[in-house]
C-alpha positions, 0 to 999 in steps of 0.5 A: 399769732394766735393757738386756736386749741379745741375743746377736748374730751378731759377739758374741765369749764367750771359756770361762776357758781364753780360747779361743772359740766362734765359728767361721769358718761363724759370721763367713760367714753373714751374706755368704753370706745375701747373696751368694745374694740374688738378690731385687733382680737385676732393678732394678738390672740396669732400673737399669743399663739405663736408665742407660745409655739416659740416657747413649747419648741425652744423646750422641748428642741434643748431636752432633746439637744441633751439626748441628741449629744448622749446618744452621739456620746455613746457611740464614739465610746463604741467607737472608740476600741475599734478605731484605737485597736486598727491604728495600732494592729 
């Protein structure tokens, strides 16, 4: 069974003199299509914004967790004397 291949944009055909009919415009055509395509730009921008917000939240919540731990340590130190005096009158 013979396979028929469709010629693609990067196929190189030469004539009997060895010159190519493959032009620079043909080589750059797929890249020009990709550069001019903006269909997914908004989704990518929203994804980048969400990632930046997540990094900011992670850093901010890490600092907040340290402050909350310090606050509970201070409260625990202050109430330790009260609970010990109530346990041993």
